[in-house]
C-alpha positions in Angstrom: 44.6 6.1 -3.5 42.3 6.6 -0.3 38.8 6.0 -0.2 37.3 8.3 2.4 34.0 6.0 4.6 30.9 7.7 5.4 30.6 7.5 9.0 27.4 7.0 10.8 26.1 10.3 12.8 25.1 8.4 15.5 27.7 6.1 16.4 30.4 6.6 14.0 30.2 3.1 12.4 30.4 2.9 8.6 27.2 4.5 7.0 25.3 2.5 4.4 22.6 5.4 3.7 23.0 9.1 3.3 18.7 10.3 4.1 19.5 13.8 1.8 16.0 14.8 3.1 17.5 14.9 7.1 21.3 15.1 6.3 21.8 12.2 8.5 24.2 9.6 7.6 22.7 6.0 9.0 24.6 2.7 10.0 22.2 -0.1 9.6 21.8 -0.2 13.4 20.2 3.1 13.3 19.1 3.2 9.8 16.6 0.1 10.7 15.7 1.8 13.9 14.8 4.7 12.1 12.6 2.9 9.8 10.6 1.0 12.6 10.5 4.2 14.6 8.1 5.7 12.0 6.1 3.0 11.0 5.5 2.7 14.8 4.4 6.1 15.3 2.6 6.2 12.2 0.9 3.6 13.6 0.2 4.9 17.0 -0.8 8.5 15.2 -3.0 7.5 13.0 -4.3 3.7 13.4 -4.9 2.6 16.9 -4.6 -0.7 17.2 -6.6 -2.0 20.3 -6.9 -5.9 21.9 -8.2 -8.9 20.0 -7.8 -7.2 16.3 -7.4 -9.0 13.3 -5.1 -7.4 10.8 -5.3 -8.8 7.1 -2.3 -7.9 5.0 -2.5 -7.6 1.3 0.6 -9.6 0.6 1.8 -9.5 -3.8 4.9 -10.7 -2.7 7.1 -7.4 -3.6 9.1 -5.3 -1.2 6.3 -3.0 0.5 4.0 -5.3 1.0 6.1 -8.4 2.5 7.9 -5.2 4.5 4.4 -4.4 5.8 3.9 -8.1 6.9 7.4 -8.8 8.7 7.4 -5.3 10.4 3.3 -6.2 11.7 4.5 -9.5 12.7 8.2 -7.9 14.7 5.5 -5.5 16.7 2.5 -7.6 17.1 3.7 -11.2 16.6 4.3 -11.6 20.7 0.7 -10.9 20.8 -1.7 -13.4 21.5 -4.4 -10.9 20.9 -3.4 -9.9 17.9 -3.9 -12.4 14.8 -2.2 -11.9 11.4 -3.3 -13.0 8.2 -2.3 -12.5 4.6 -4.6 -11.9 1.2 -2.7 -11.7 -1.9 -4.8 -11.7 -4.8 -3.8 -12.9 -8.1 -5.0 -10.7 -10.9 -4.2 -13.5 -13.6 -1.2 -11.8 -15.3 1.0 -14.0 -16.9 4.4 -14.1 -16.2 4.7 -11.1 -13.7 1.6 -12.6 -10.3 2.7 -16.2 -10.5 6.6 -15.1 -8.9 5.2 -12.9 -6.5 2.6 -15.1 -5.1 5.7 -17.6 -4.8 7.6 -15.4 -3.0 4.5 -14.7 -0.4 3.7 -18.1 0.4 7.6 -18.1 1.4 7.5 -15.4 3.4 4.5 -16.2 5.6 5.5 -19.9 5.6 8.7 -18.9 7.7 6.6 -16.2 9.7 4.1 -18.9 10.5 1.1 -16.4 9.0 -1.2 -17.5 7.3 -1.9 -16.8 3.7 -5.5 -17.0 1.1 -4.7 -16.7 -2.2 -7.5 -15.4 -4.2 -7.7 -15.1 -8.1 -9.5 -12.7 -10.4 -10.8 -15.6 -12.9 -12.4 -17.4 -9.8 -14.4 -14.5 -8.4 -15.3 -12.4 -11.9 -14.2 -15.0 -14.5 -11.8 -13.2 -16.0 -8.3 -11.9 -15.6 -6.7 -8.9 -16.4 -4.8 -10.7 -19.5 -7.9 -10.9 -21.0 -9.0 -7.7 -20.2 -6.3 -5.6 -20.8 -6.4 -5.8 -24.8 -10.0 -4.9 -24.7 -11.4 -1.3 -26.0 -12.8 0.5 -23.1 -13.0 4.1 -21.6 -10.5 3.8 -18.3 -7.1 2.2 -18.7 -6.1 -0.8 -17.4 -4.7 0.0 -14.3 -8.0 1.6 -13.3 -9.5 -1.9 -13.7 -7.0 -3.6 -12.2 -7.2 -1.3 -8.7 -11.1 -1.3 -8.3 -11.4 -5.3 -9.2 -8.3 -5.8 -6.6 -9.4 -3.2 -3.8 -13.2 -4.6 -4.1 -11.9 -8.3 -3.6 -9.5 -7.4 -0.8 -12.4 -5.9 1.3 -14.2 -9.2 0.6 -11.9 -11.3 1.6 -10.9 -9.4 4.4 -14.4 -9.2 5.3 -15.0 -12.6 5.1 -11.7 -13.3 7.4 -13.6 -11.4 10.5 -10.9 -8.9 10.0 -10.7 -5.3 11.9 -8.1 -3.8 9.7 -6.4 -4.2 6.3 -3.1 -3.0 5.7 -1.6 -2.6 2.2 1.9 -1.6 1.7 1.4 2.1 0.4 5.1 4.2 0.9 6.0 7.7 1.0 6.3 7.5 -3.0 3.1 6.3 -3.4 1.1 8.4 -1.1 2.8 11.7 -2.5 2.0 10.4 -5.7 -1.4 10.0 -5.6 -1.7 13.4 -3.6 -0.4 15.2 -6.2 -2.4 13.1 -9.4 -5.4 13.9 -7.5 -4.4 17.8 -7.2 -4.0 18.0 -10.7 -7.1 16.0 -11.6 -9.1 17.6 -9.0 -10.4 15.2 -7.9 -11.5 16.0 -3.8 -13.3 13.0 -3.5 -10.1 11.0 -4.1 -8.7 13.3 -1.8 -11.2 12.8 1.1 -10.5 9.1 1.0 -7.0 9.4 1.5 -7.0 11.1 5.1 -7.0 8.5 7.8 -9.9 6.1 7.6 -13.2 6.5 9.4 -15.5 3.2 10.2 -17.9 2.5 7.6 -20.4 -0.3 7.5 -19.2 -3.1 5.0 -15.4 -1.5 4.9 -12.6 -2.8 6.5 -10.8 -0.1 8.2 -7.2 0.4 5.6 -3.6 0.8 7.8 -1.0 2.0 5.7 2.0 1.4 7.7 4.6 2.4 5.4 3.2 6.0 4.3 6.0 7.7 5.9 9.1 5.4 4.9 10.3 6.7 1.2 10.3 3.9 -1.5 13.8 3.5 -1.8 14.4 3.3 2.0 11.8 0.2 2.2 13.9 -1.7 -0.5 17.0 -1.0 1.7 15.0 -2.5 4.9 13.9 -5.5 2.5 17.1 -6.2 1.4 19.0 -6.3 4.9 16.1 -8.7 6.1 16.6 -11.1 3.1 13.0 -9.8 2.2 11.3 -10.0 -1.5 12.4 -7.2 -3.8 9.7 -8.1 -6.5 10.4 -9.5 -10.1 10.3 -5.9 -12.0 7.0 -3.6 -12.7 3.8 -4.8 -13.5 3.6 -5.1 -17.4 0.5 -2.7 -17.6 2.0 0.0 -15.0 3.6 1.9 -18.7 -0.4 3.1 -19.1 -1.2 4.9 -15.9 -0.5 9.0 -15.7 0.9 7.6 -12.4 3.7 6.7 -14.1 4.6 10.4 -15.4 3.8 11.9 -11.7 6.7 9.4 -10.4 9.1 11.0 -12.6 8.2 14.3 -12.0 8.4 14.1 -7.6 11.5 12.0 -8.3 13.0 15.0 -10.1 11.9 17.8 -7.5 12.8 15.5 -5.2 16.4 15.5 -6.2 17.0 19.1 -6.3 14.6 20.5 -3.4 14.7 17.0 -0.7 11.8 16.8 1.7 9.2 17.7 -1.5 7.9 13.8 -0.7 7.8 14.6 2.8 5.8 18.1 2.7 3.1 17.1 0.3 1.9 14.4 2.6 2.4 16.3 5.4 0.5 19.6 3.9 -2.5 17.0 3.2 -2.4 15.6 6.7 -3.1 18.9 7.9 -5.6 19.6 5.1 -7.2 16.2 5.3 -9.7 17.5 8.9 -10.9 20.3 6.4 -11.9 18.4 3.8 -13.2 16.0 5.4 -15.3 18.7 7.0 -16.4 20.2 4.1 -16.9 17.1 2.1 -17.9 14.2 4.3 -18.4 10.7 3.1 -21.3 9.8 2.3 -23.3 6.3 3.9 -22.6 3.3 2.3 -25.2 1.1 0.8 -24.8 -2.6 -0.6 -24.4 -3.1 -4.2 -27.8 -4.8 -5.6 -25.2 -7.1 -7.8 -22.9 -8.3 -5.4 -24.0 -6.8 -2.0 -20.6 -5.4 -1.6 -20.6 -1.9 0.1 -21.1 1.1 -2.1 -22.1 4.7 -2.4 -24.3 4.2 -5.4 -26.8 1.3 -6.6 -24.0 -0.7 -8.5 -20.6 -1.0 -7.3 -17.6 0.4 -9.6 -16.6 -3.5 -9.2 -19.6 -4.3 -11.0 -19.9 -2.1 -13.4 -16.5 -2.2 -15.1 -17.4 -5.8 -15.7 -20.5 -4.5 -17.5 -22.8 -6.5 -14.7 -26.0 -4.1 -14.8 -28.5 -6.8 -14.6 
């Protein structure tokens, strides 16, 4: 019985992927070019990189952050005026984080990029494995997300970084947009928009925001980058998991749904920014990190109210 080999729509070589949302079959070469083209366009459109910038990359050791670092190195590695540095946060999750930290160390060593490893234990005096079993109002992921963002920003500031790149892909962005719609959280919607400079916060950039998660995984596989070690053991607690399943089902039945969510949000973001302007930032009276209130969210969650 003969098997039909699907051909690339651009060059007639063997295709390795079918993009249902675009209707294109792509070979290895043209798939890689497509991913890198979208990332370069995203950087030019949303995150204009100037001369003499230091770009810190939040590096977990999984496929998304590893791909982010790899591609930024490919784009900017030849420029002596652009400095890349990796920041790895150890939240203290046994059986999960130690493995990904080793992957991050291997990748940065291969690329010749400095890696800074910071931990919840040294910064906050606790770990997620200690926080998770405690009774509290917010879920484990909320604690982890707030503490991780705070420590990433603090470390990037200490390094003199002008940008902080994170590995959020299209799926992450679409999930966050829909999640905030469902919760009616307009303030968080505003913060999703392309960033503006605020004293005390390093400008964030998301080079992978136009790349579907499955394509990030394929790109990482083709370049022998870390693919990760399974999901975080606490991820099942978050509502995001339900949103992920819902969006994936919609994408199967209606290809392009995730891109449509992101595109629609980008069109609204300017209006949201004008109607709900971001407030100026002050300093937390406990830890001195930038925040909008007297005490930052990280200190509140940790019970630091004195």
